[in-house]
Structures are given as C-alpha cells and as structure tokens.
C-alpha positions in Angstrom: -6.8 21.2 50.6 -8.4 21.3 47.1 -10.9 18.8 45.9 -10.3 17.0 42.6 -13.2 17.0 40.2 -14.6 13.6 39.7 -16.6 12.6 36.6 -20.3 12.3 37.2 -21.6 8.8 36.3 -23.7 10.1 33.3 -20.9 12.3 32.0 -17.8 10.3 31.5 -14.6 12.1 30.6 -12.6 11.1 27.6 -9.1 12.4 26.6 -9.0 14.5 23.5 -6.6 12.1 21.7 -9.0 9.1 22.3 -11.9 11.2 21.2 -10.3 12.2 18.0 -9.3 8.6 17.3 -12.9 7.4 17.9 -14.5 10.0 15.6 -11.9 9.4 12.9 -12.5 5.7 13.0 -16.3 6.2 12.8 -16.1 8.6 9.9 -13.7 6.3 8.0 -16.0 3.4 8.6 -18.7 5.3 6.6 -16.5 6.2 3.7 -14.8 9.5 4.7 -11.1 9.5 3.5 -8.8 9.1 6.5 -7.2 12.6 6.2 -10.6 14.3 6.0 -12.0 12.2 8.9 -9.0 13.1 11.0 -9.5 16.8 10.2 -13.2 16.7 11.1 -12.4 14.7 14.2 -9.9 17.3 15.4 -12.3 20.2 14.7 -15.2 18.4 16.5 -13.0 17.6 19.5 -11.7 21.2 19.6 -15.3 22.5 19.5 -16.1 20.4 22.5 -12.9 21.4 24.4 -13.8 25.1 23.8 -17.4 24.6 24.9 -19.0 25.0 21.5 -20.8 21.7 21.9 -23.2 22.4 19.0 -20.4 21.8 16.7 -18.9 18.9 18.6 -19.0 15.2 18.9 -22.6 14.9 19.9 -23.3 15.5 16.1 -21.4 12.3 15.1 -24.5 10.0 15.0 -26.3 12.5 12.9 -23.4 12.9 10.5 -23.0 9.1 10.2 -26.8 8.8 9.4 -26.6 11.6 6.8 -23.6 10.0 5.1 -25.3 6.6 5.0 -28.5 8.1 3.6 -26.7 10.2 1.0 -27.3 13.6 2.5 -23.6 14.3 3.1 -21.0 13.5 0.5 -18.1 11.6 2.2 -15.7 12.3 -0.7 -16.5 15.9 -1.8 -14.9 18.1 -4.4 -14.8 21.4 -2.5 -13.9 24.1 -5.0 -13.9 27.8 -5.6 -16.6 28.8 -8.1 -15.6 32.4 -8.3 -13.4 34.8 -6.5 -12.5 38.5 -6.2 -9.9 40.3 -4.1 -12.0 40.2 -0.9 -14.6 37.5 -1.6 -15.1 34.0 -3.0 -18.0 31.6 -3.7 -17.2 28.1 -2.6 -19.1 24.9 -3.7 -19.0 22.6 -0.7 -20.4 19.7 -2.7 -22.5 18.5 0.3 -19.4 17.9 2.4 -19.2 17.8 6.1 -19.5 21.4 7.2 -16.3 21.3 9.2 -14.3 20.6 6.0 -16.0 23.4 4.0 -15.5 25.9 6.8 -11.9 25.0 7.2 -11.3 25.5 3.5 -13.3 28.8 3.5 -11.3 30.0 6.5 -8.0 29.1 4.9 -9.1 31.0 1.7 -10.2 34.0 3.7 -6.8 34.2 5.4 -5.0 33.8 2.1 -7.1 36.6 0.6 -6.5 38.9 3.6 -2.7 38.4 3.4 -2.8 39.2 -0.4 -4.8 42.3 0.2 -2.5 43.4 3.0 0.6 43.0 0.9 -1.0 45.1 -1.9 -2.1 48.0 0.3 
C-alpha cells in the first residue's frame, strides 16, 4: 500500500492553473499588460514546477515592489538594437526579465534556423 503525500502545513500546494491566474492578476494590478502578465506568470509557474525556484513565484513581491517604485518598466519596448547572423543586441527597456529572456530565446532560435537553412 502506497502512502499519498500530504501537504505540510507551512508549504501549501497550489495547482499550476491557479498559480498562473494569481500571478497574472497581481502583475496586471500594478500595470503590466494582461498578455505580458500571463506570459510572465506562465514562465514563473513553470520555473517552480521544474524546481528552478530562484526564477519562480517567490520573486513576485519583489517584482511588484520594483514595478511600483519605477525600477521595472511594466510596459516596455523590447527591441533589437543590432544584429548579425549569429548574434544580436537587445534593449530590454527595464522589462521583467522573463519577458526579455523569452524574446531573446525566440530570436536565438530564429537566427539558428536561418543559419541552418543557409549552410
């Protein structure tokens, strides 16, 4: 007979859907556009689910404080400043790091596909 894991009182368990919804609502409340808030929430929840807690939901209070104090831009203009075949320089415009990294990753994948099709 196997034992079912029970949540420890100090460590409640929350479903990933509920977690994403909570983070999204918190970020929207401080001025992050809903689509960006949902993207960050999904990435933060995924980080927690994968055990990369340093990039997860425990950072939410810090991010809210930094948005409210002007340290993080809730409505950034993330843009490519310069690019080459295998490199690019991106201006994150003081955005939430999750948004900048997602854009940088998408760009890196795009550049890798382009380079593979040339070679």
